[in-house]
C-alpha positions in Angstrom: 21.3 19.3 -60.1 21.6 16.2 -62.2 22.9 16.2 -65.8 19.4 15.6 -67.1 18.0 18.4 -65.0 20.8 20.7 -66.3 19.9 19.8 -69.8 16.2 20.6 -69.2 17.2 23.9 -67.6 19.4 24.8 -70.6 16.6 24.2 -73.1 14.2 26.1 -70.9 16.5 29.0 -70.5 17.2 29.3 -74.3 13.4 29.2 -75.0 12.7 31.9 -72.4 15.5 34.1 -73.9 13.8 33.9 -77.2 10.4 34.9 -75.7 12.1 37.8 -73.8 13.8 39.0 -77.0 10.9 38.6 -79.5 7.6 38.9 -77.5 8.4 40.0 -73.9 4.6 40.5 -73.2 4.3 36.7 -73.6 6.8 36.0 -70.9 4.5 36.1 -67.9 1.8 33.8 -69.4 4.5 31.5 -70.7 6.1 31.0 -67.3 2.7 30.6 -65.6 1.8 27.8 -68.1 5.2 26.1 -67.7 4.7 25.8 -63.9 1.0 24.7 -64.3 -0.5 27.9 -62.8 -2.9 30.5 -64.0 -1.9 33.0 -61.3 -0.1 33.3 -58.0 -1.4 30.8 -55.4 -2.9 33.5 -53.2 -5.1 34.6 -56.1 -7.2 31.5 -55.6 -7.6 30.8 -59.4 -7.8 27.0 -59.9 -9.3 25.0 -62.7 -10.7 21.9 -60.9 -12.1 20.4 -64.1 -13.3 16.8 -63.6 -12.7 13.9 -66.1 -16.3 13.7 -67.2 -16.5 17.3 -68.2 -13.2 17.0 -70.1 -14.3 13.8 -71.9 -17.6 15.5 -72.9 -15.6 18.5 -74.3 -13.3 16.2 -76.3 -16.2 14.3 -77.8 -18.2 17.4 -78.8 -15.1 19.2 -80.2 -14.1 16.2 -82.4 -17.5 14.8 -83.3 -17.0 11.5 -81.4 -19.6 10.1 -79.0 -19.0 10.1 -75.2 -19.0 6.3 -75.3 -16.2 6.2 -77.9 -14.2 8.7 -75.8 -14.7 6.6 -72.7 -13.6 3.4 -74.6 -10.5 5.3 -75.8 -9.7 6.4 -72.3 -10.0 2.9 -71.0 -7.7 1.6 -73.7 -5.0 4.4 -73.5 -5.4 5.6 -69.9 -4.4 9.2 -70.6 -7.0 11.8 -71.5 -4.4 14.0 -73.1 -3.5 11.2 -75.6 -7.2 10.6 -76.1 -7.5 14.2 -77.2 -4.6 13.8 -79.6 -6.1 10.7 -81.1 -9.5 12.2 -81.5 -8.2 15.4 -82.9 -6.1 13.6 -85.5 -9.2 11.7 -86.7 -11.2 14.9 -87.2 -11.2 16.4 -90.7 -11.5 20.2 -90.9 -12.8 22.3 -93.7 -11.6 25.7 -92.4 -8.5 26.0 -90.3 -9.0 28.2 -87.2 -6.5 30.8 -86.1 -3.4 29.2 -84.4 -3.4 29.2 -80.6 -1.3 31.8 -78.9 0.2 31.7 -75.4 -1.7 34.8 -74.3 -4.9 33.5 -75.8 -4.7 30.1 -74.2 -3.9 31.6 -70.8 -6.8 34.1 -71.1 -9.3 31.3 -72.0 -8.0 29.0 -69.2 -8.5 31.9 -66.7 -12.1 32.3 -67.9 -12.7 28.6 -67.6 -11.4 28.7 -64.0 -13.4 31.8 -62.9 -16.7 31.6 -64.8 -19.7 31.1 -62.4 -23.4 31.4 -62.3 -26.1 29.9 -64.6 -24.8 27.7 -67.4 -21.2 27.9 -65.9 -20.6 24.2 -66.8 -21.8 24.6 -70.3 -19.7 27.7 -70.8 -16.6 25.9 -69.5 -17.2 23.1 -72.0 -17.7 25.7 -74.8 -14.3 27.3 -74.0 -12.6 23.9 -73.8 -14.1 23.0 -77.1 -12.8 26.3 -78.6 -9.3 25.5 -77.4 -9.3 21.9 -78.6 -10.8 22.9 -82.0 -8.0 25.3 -82.6 -5.3 22.9 -81.4 -2.9 21.1 -83.7 -4.5 22.4 -86.9 -1.3 21.6 -88.8 -1.7 17.9 -87.8 -5.4 17.5 -88.5 -6.1 14.2 -90.2 -2.6 12.9 -89.5 -2.5 9.5 -87.8 -0.7 9.7 -84.5 1.1 6.7 -82.9 0.3 7.4 -79.2 2.4 4.5 -78.0 5.5 5.5 -79.9 5.8 9.2 -79.0 3.2 9.7 -76.3 1.4 12.2 -78.5 4.5 14.3 -79.3 4.3 18.0 -78.8 0.6 18.1 -79.3 -1.2 21.3 -78.2 -4.4 19.3 -77.4 -2.5 16.9 -75.1 -1.1 19.7 -73.0 -4.3 21.7 -72.9 -6.1 18.6 -71.5 -3.2 17.9 -69.1 -3.3 21.5 -67.9 -7.1 21.2 -67.3 -6.3 18.0 -65.3 -3.7 19.9 -63.3 -0.7 17.8 -64.3 1.4 18.8 -67.4 4.1 16.1 -66.6 6.8 18.0 -68.4 9.5 16.9 -66.0 9.9 20.6 -65.3 10.0 21.5 -61.6 9.2 25.1 -60.6 12.7 25.4 -59.1 14.1 24.6 -62.6 11.9 27.2 -64.2 13.1 29.8 -61.7 16.8 29.0 -62.4 16.1 29.1 -66.2 14.2 32.4 -65.9 17.2 33.9 -64.0 19.6 32.7 -66.6 17.5 34.0 -69.4 17.4 37.5 -67.9 21.2 37.5 -67.2 21.9 36.5 -70.8 19.4 38.9 -72.3 20.7 41.8 -70.3 24.3 40.9 -71.3 23.4 40.7 -74.9 21.7 44.0 -74.8 24.9 45.8 -73.7 27.1 47.4 -76.3 29.9 45.0 -75.7 27.6 42.0 -76.0 30.0 40.1 -73.7 28.6 36.7 -72.5 27.9 36.7 -68.7 30.3 34.9 -66.4 29.3 32.0 -64.1 29.5 34.3 -61.0 27.0 36.7 -62.6 24.7 33.9 -63.5 24.9 32.4 -60.0 24.2 35.9 -58.6 21.1 36.3 -60.7 19.8 32.9 -59.7 20.3 33.6 -56.0 18.5 37.0 -56.3 15.5 35.5 -58.1 15.2 32.6 -55.7 15.4 34.9 -52.7 12.9 37.4 -54.1 10.4 34.7 -55.2 10.6 33.1 -51.7 9.5 36.4 -50.2 7.1 37.5 -53.0 5.8 34.3 -54.7 4.2 36.2 -57.6 5.4 36.1 -61.2 2.8 38.8 -61.9 4.9 41.2 -59.8 8.4 39.8 -60.4 8.5 39.4 -64.2 7.3 42.9 -65.1 9.7 44.3 -62.5 12.7 42.4 -64.0 11.7 43.6 -67.5 11.6 47.2 -66.3 14.6 47.3 -63.9 16.7 44.3 -64.7 17.2 41.2 -62.6 20.3 42.5 -60.7 18.1 45.4 -59.4 15.2 43.2 -58.5 15.7 43.3 -54.7 15.5 47.1 -54.7 12.1 47.1 -56.3 10.5 43.8 -55.0 10.3 43.2 -51.3 8.1 41.4 -48.9 4.9 43.3 -48.5 1.6 42.9 -46.6 -1.1 41.3 -48.7 1.1 38.9 -50.5 1.6 35.7 -48.5 4.9 33.9 -48.6 5.3 30.2 -48.1 6.2 29.5 -44.5 9.5 28.2 -43.1 9.2 24.6 -42.1 11.1 22.4 -39.6 13.1 19.2 -40.0 11.9 16.3 -37.8 14.2 14.6 -35.3 14.1 11.2 -33.6 16.0 12.1 -30.4 16.9 15.1 -28.3 20.6 14.2 -28.8 20.1 15.0 -32.5 19.1 18.5 -31.5 22.2 19.0 -29.4 24.4 17.6 -32.2 22.9 20.1 -34.7 23.1 23.1 -32.3 26.4 22.3 -30.7 28.2 25.5 -29.9 25.2 27.5 -31.1 22.6 29.4 -29.1 19.1 28.0 -29.6 15.6 28.4 -28.3 12.8 25.9 -27.7 9.1 26.7 -28.2 5.9 24.8 -27.7 4.7 23.2 -30.9 1.0 24.0 -31.0 -1.6 21.6 -32.5 -3.6 24.0 -34.6 -3.7 25.6 -38.1 -0.7 27.5 -39.4 -1.7 31.1 -40.2 -0.1 34.2 -41.6 -1.7 37.5 -40.5 -1.1 40.6 -42.7 -2.1 44.0 -41.3 -2.0 47.7 -42.4 -3.3 50.5 -40.2 -5.5 53.0 -41.9 -3.0 55.8 -41.4 0.0 53.7 -42.5 1.9 54.8 -45.7 2.2 51.1 -46.7 -0.2 50.1 -49.4 -2.1 46.8 -49.5 -0.9 44.7 -52.4 -2.9 41.5 -52.1 -6.2 40.2 -53.6 -9.3 42.3 -52.7 -11.3 39.2 -51.8 -8.9 38.3 -48.9 -8.8 41.6 -47.2 -11.2 42.8 -44.4 -11.6 45.9 -42.4 -11.2 45.9 -38.7 -13.6 47.8 -36.4 -11.2 50.8 -36.5 -10.9 50.8 -40.3 -7.5 49.0 -40.6 -6.9 46.4 -43.3 -6.2 42.8 -42.4 -6.0 39.4 -44.1 -5.2 35.9 -42.9 -3.6 33.3 -45.1 -3.0 29.5 -44.7 0.3 27.8 -45.2 -0.8 27.2 -48.8 -1.5 30.9 -49.3 -5.3 30.4 -49.3 -7.6 33.0 -47.8 -8.5 32.3 -44.2 -10.1 35.6 -43.4 -13.6 34.3 -44.0 -12.9 31.3 -41.8 -11.6 33.4 -38.8 -13.6 36.6 -38.6 -13.4 36.4 -34.8 -9.6 36.8 -35.0 -10.0 39.9 -37.2 -12.7 41.3 -34.9 -10.4 41.1 -31.9 -7.1 42.0 -33.7 -7.3 45.7 -32.6 -7.1 44.7 -29.0 -3.7 43.1 -29.2 -2.0 45.4 -31.8 -0.2 48.2 -30.1 -0.9 51.8 -31.4 2.7 52.2 -32.7 2.4 49.1 -34.8 1.2 50.4 -38.2 1.9 47.3 -40.4 3.0 43.7 -40.0 3.2 40.2 -41.3 3.0 37.6 -38.5 3.6 33.8 -38.5 1.4 32.1 -36.0 -0.8 29.2 -35.1 -4.6 29.3 -34.7 -5.6 26.9 -31.9 -9.0 25.8 -30.6 -9.6 27.2 -27.1 -11.8 26.2 -24.2 -13.0 29.5 -22.8 -14.4 27.8 -19.6 -11.4 25.6 -18.7 -9.0 28.1 -20.2 -7.0 25.4 -22.1 -6.1 24.3 -25.6 -8.6 21.9 -27.3 -7.6 19.1 -29.8 -7.0 19.9 -33.4 -10.1 17.9 -34.4 -12.2 20.5 -32.6 -10.7 23.3 -34.7 -11.6 21.3 -37.9 -15.3 21.3 -37.0 -15.5 25.1 -37.7 -17.0 26.1 -41.1 -14.5 26.9 -43.8 -15.9 30.1 -45.2 -18.6 32.8 -44.8 -18.4 32.4 -41.0 -20.2 35.0 -38.9 -18.7 36.0 -35.6 -21.9 35.5 -33.7 -22.2 31.9 -35.0 -18.7 30.8 -33.9 -18.9 28.0 -31.4 -15.3 26.8 -31.3 -13.2 29.8 -30.1 -9.6 30.2 -31.1 -6.5 31.6 -29.5 -3.6 32.9 -31.7 -0.1 31.9 -30.7 2.5 34.1 -32.4 6.0 32.8 -32.8 7.6 34.9 -35.6 7.4 38.3 -37.2 8.4 38.8 -40.8 7.5 42.4 -41.5 7.0 45.4 -39.2 6.2 49.0 -39.8 7.2 49.1 -43.5 10.3 46.9 -43.2 10.9 43.3 -44.1 12.7 41.7 -41.2 13.1 38.0 -42.4 16.9 38.5 -42.7 17.3 39.6 -39.1 18.3 37.0 -36.4 15.5 35.2 -34.6 16.5 36.9 -31.3 15.8 40.3 -32.9 12.6 39.2 -34.6 11.4 37.8 -31.3 12.2 41.0 -29.5 10.3 43.1 -32.1 7.3 40.7 -31.9 7.1 41.1 -28.1 7.3 44.9 -28.3 4.7 45.2 -31.1 1.8 43.3 -29.5 0.0 42.9 -26.2 -1.1 39.5 -25.0 -4.8 39.1 -24.4 -5.8 35.9 -22.3 -7.6 33.4 -24.4 -7.3 35.4 -27.6 -3.6 36.2 -28.3 -0.4 35.0 -26.8 3.3 34.5 -27.6 4.5 31.0 -28.1 5.9 29.7 -24.8 9.6 29.4 -25.1 12.9 28.6 -23.3 16.5 29.3 -24.4 18.0 25.9 -23.6 21.4 24.3 -23.2 21.3 20.6 -22.3 19.3 17.4 -22.7 17.6 17.6 -19.2 16.3 21.1 -19.9 14.8 20.1 -23.2 13.3 16.9 -21.9 11.6 18.8 -19.0 10.4 21.5 -21.4 9.0 18.7 -23.7 7.1 17.3 -20.8 5.7 20.7 -20.0 4.5 21.1 -23.6 2.6 17.8 -23.5 0.9 18.9 -20.2 -0.1 22.1 -22.0 -1.9 20.0 -24.8 0.8 20.7 -27.4 2.4 18.3 -29.9 6.0 18.8 -28.8 8.7 21.3 -29.3 10.2 23.5 -32.0 13.9 24.1 -31.6 15.4 27.0 -33.5 18.7 28.7 -34.1 18.6 31.9 -32.1 21.5 34.0 -33.3 23.7 34.5 -36.4 23.1 34.3 -40.2 21.6 30.8 -39.8 18.8 32.1 -37.6 17.1 34.2 -40.4 13.6 33.3 -41.6 13.9 31.1 -44.7 10.6 31.2 -46.6 9.4 28.0 -48.4 12.3 26.0 -47.0 12.3 23.0 -44.7 15.4 24.0 -42.8 17.9 22.3 -40.4 17.9 25.6 -38.5 14.4 24.7 -37.2 14.0 21.2 -35.8 10.8 19.6 -34.3 10.5 17.1 -31.6 7.3 15.2 -30.9 6.9 13.0 -27.9 5.2 10.2 -29.8 8.0 9.8 -32.4 11.1 10.0 -30.3 13.2 6.9 -31.3 10.7 6.2 -34.0 10.9 7.1 -37.7 11.0 10.8 -36.8 7.7 12.2 -38.1 4.3 11.4 -39.3 3.6 11.5 -43.1 1.0 13.5 -45.0 -0.2 11.1 -47.8 -2.7 11.4 -50.7 -5.6 9.0 -51.0 -5.6 7.3 -54.4 -7.9 4.3 -54.0 -9.9 2.1 -51.7 -10.8 -1.6 -51.1 -14.4 -2.6 -50.2 -14.9 -3.6 -46.6 -15.7 -7.0 -45.2 -17.6 -8.0 -42.1 -18.6 -4.9 -40.2 -17.3 -2.8 -42.9 -19.3 -4.2 -45.8 -21.2 -0.9 -46.4 -18.1 1.3 -46.5 -14.5 1.2 -47.7 -12.4 -1.0 -45.5 -8.9 0.0 -46.5 -7.3 2.7 -48.6 -4.3 3.0 -51.0 -2.1 6.0 -50.1 0.7 7.7 -51.9 3.5 10.3 -51.5 4.2 13.0 -54.1 7.2 13.0 -56.5 7.5 16.7 -57.4 10.1 16.0 -60.1 7.9 13.8 -62.2 4.6 15.3 -61.0 3.4 11.9 -60.0 2.0 10.1 -57.0 3.9 7.0 -55.8 2.0 4.5 -53.7 3.4 3.8 -50.3 0.9 1.6 -48.3 -2.6 0.3 -47.7 -4.1 1.5 -44.5 -7.1 0.1 -42.5 -6.4 1.1 -38.9 -7.1 4.2 -36.9 -10.6 4.7 -38.2 -13.8 4.7 -36.1 -17.0 3.5 -37.7 -18.3 7.1 -37.9 -15.1 8.2 -39.7 -15.4 5.4 -42.2 -18.9 6.3 -43.0 -17.9 10.0 -43.5 -15.0 9.0 -45.7 -17.2 6.7 -47.8 -19.5 9.6 -48.5 -16.7 12.1 -49.1 -14.6 9.8 -51.4 -17.5 8.3 -53.4 -18.0 11.8 -54.9 -14.5 11.7 -56.5 -14.4 8.1 -57.9 -12.8 7.8 -61.3 -13.0 4.9 -63.8 -9.2 4.3 -64.1 -6.0 5.3 -62.3 -4.5 8.6 -63.6 -1.4 8.2 -65.8 0.5 10.0 -63.1 -0.3 7.3 -60.5 2.7 5.0 -60.0 1.7 1.7 -58.5 2.4 -2.1 -59.0 0.9 -3.5 -62.1 -0.1 -6.9 -60.6 -3.9 -7.4 -60.6 -3.8 -8.7 -57.1 -2.6 -5.3 -55.8 -5.2 -3.1 -57.5 -7.8 -1.3 -55.4 -11.5 -1.8 -56.0 -12.0 1.9 -56.8 -9.7 4.8 -57.7 -10.1 8.5 -56.7 -9.1 11.9 -58.0 -6.0 13.1 -56.0 -7.8 15.5 -53.6 -7.5 14.6 -50.0 -4.4 14.4 -47.7 -4.3 12.3 -44.6 -1.8 12.4 -41.7 -0.5 8.9 -41.0 1.9 7.5 -38.4 3.9 4.3 -38.9 6.2 2.0 -36.9 9.0 2.1 -39.5 9.7 2.0 -43.2 10.6 -1.1 -45.3 11.2 -2.1 -48.9 8.4 -3.6 -50.9 7.9 -4.7 -54.6 4.2 -3.9 -54.1 4.7 -0.1 -53.7 6.6 2.5 -55.6 7.4 5.3 -53.1 10.8 6.7 -53.8 11.7 3.8 -56.1 13.7 6.2 -58.4 15.8 7.4 -55.4 17.3 3.9 -55.0 19.8 2.0 -57.1 17.7 -1.2 -57.0 14.5 0.5 -58.1 12.5 -2.7 -58.6 11.3 -2.1 -55.0 9.7 1.0 -53.4 9.5 2.1 -49.8 6.5 1.1 -47.8 5.1 1.8 -44.3 4.8 -0.9 -41.7 1.7 -0.8 -39.5 0.4 2.6 -40.8 -2.3 4.2 -38.7 -4.7 7.0 -39.7 -4.4 10.2 -37.6 -6.5 12.8 -39.2 -7.5 14.6 -42.5 -5.1 17.4 -43.3 -7.6 20.0 -44.7 -4.9 22.6 -44.7 -2.8 20.7 -47.3 -3.1 20.3 -51.0 -2.0 17.0 -52.7 1.1 18.7 -54.2 2.2 19.6 -50.7 2.0 16.0 -49.4 5.2 14.3 -48.1 7.6 14.1 -51.0 9.2 10.9 -52.3 12.6 12.3 -51.6 11.6 12.9 -47.9 10.4 9.3 -47.7 13.8 8.2 -49.0 15.6 10.3 -46.5 13.4 9.0 -43.6 14.2 5.4 -44.7 17.9 6.1 -44.9 17.9 7.6 -41.4 16.6 4.4 -39.8 19.2 2.7 -37.7 18.8 -0.5 -39.8 19.9 1.2 -43.0 22.2 3.9 -41.7 25.3 1.9 -42.7 24.5 2.4 -46.4 25.4 6.1 -45.9 23.6 7.2 -49.1 23.6 10.9 -49.9 20.5 13.0 -49.1 18.7 14.4 -52.2 16.1 16.8 -50.8 17.3 20.4 -50.7 14.3 21.4 -48.5 12.6 23.9 -50.8 8.9 23.5 -50.9 8.0 25.2 -54.1 
């Protein structure tokens, strides 16, 4: 952690200690607001407020016309600062009650969940209510936006929360560390001796909270438990449980089979086919199981025999309504003695006639929700490759060999519906190469290579780990992986593409600054039909100006014709990475930060509907991929990405 990050963590920890001491009931909403969330990811509560609605609310709450608000936005470029400026110019006769953390959180939840008739107008009413009560102590005071960026204005951060980007420079990992430190200090100060905690005790608290949060990513469960039982007892009272999806373990990409052997030298490892489908996590509780379902009611379904089951995506989103056919057949491959489980698997499109795997694009043609079993045209087969929980016990800390054995004894393969990932415990290059060739013949993407035994073979939720490596046939000796990038803008087409967008501006995500850093323009890999579809899709999210958290070259020659809301993620392949003054990807990761990293010859592969913009390829990953290229290996710069995905 850098000195700046340590300083931020120190301030954050001190603040949380005060909250914990003075108003502990405010701790949960405080932490949620700090990490820009209203609830756990699996709860499905998101704001999704568009610029036009926010501008309308700012205007109506401050007595300024929409045209004036739009002009201010054009001049300043930040709706949060527009709200500060508008609020400062608004005289008030009667000061409303000050905003409270609990009150703001409650109102934001209402804004996110209200539906039905007049939903939009009710959202505006609640936003106006928040803005009208914000910064009452500064009402009528002239604010110099350019000097202090709006200062500690409540209106600024309310608007930024509505937009989905607080831009505090406060990563969730920092909040977790700060929260752990706050509890350790609070509990030490509560003792009779009042002795300050030692560094070992603080480190122990941090490790406990990070581990528990990776298995139960829910502050709603963790914070009340820590208040009741203390952070050092957290593991005893908070454990992985069916219904609460955890972020999946991810693999590091490799460029050569020799890299795999270097990593696993003198270690036992296994190779598995890497299936080209949708990552899924299946949670199950039999009706006679003593285990209780702890997840959201909207995600759970009953099987034909009355058991409870839920399916979640890699982003903890509900997939049960998308795959009712999996739930309908689940009883046929769960053995009677299996009373509860959490399984990591891949849902793959399946050709029932030819009995083979279909391309990922076929899977993406299925409806996303409210699917009826009888209407399903693209069948799926579930390929299971890991087991995280079985019969009331979390098993993520067991070695992979043991988890695999339990997986194979708890379920029965059903042709075309459920299967175990095809695997091989390998030893040398020839074996891996032959198995890779087999995976390609089986319509798979490549191989996953995993540590099989020992402490390094445990399941590491939310982490991109060196204990899992992936090999794809089409990037051996290339840059090592495709990239998942966010679409920020587009350029009008020419010639045959005059009626659609001809090229697009893409960006990676910098989770530290909560910003998108541009990395390339892309115009290849698109069919005419895809371009027409993208034009229709993207035209609905056009915005007047780039967001303040878009980092791109300032030269007029490099600006796109239109800008978009950051909504869609595309998978892109490239020949290699290079430096460019035109793009800003990972520019802060380099000493000569006047140039960013860019893609050479990028090619569109597909839309990643299973990914959110915040889960796109990180700028630190881009920097690591650039450094690993043979042409720049001699610089030997240190890696910066610790692999955690939250």
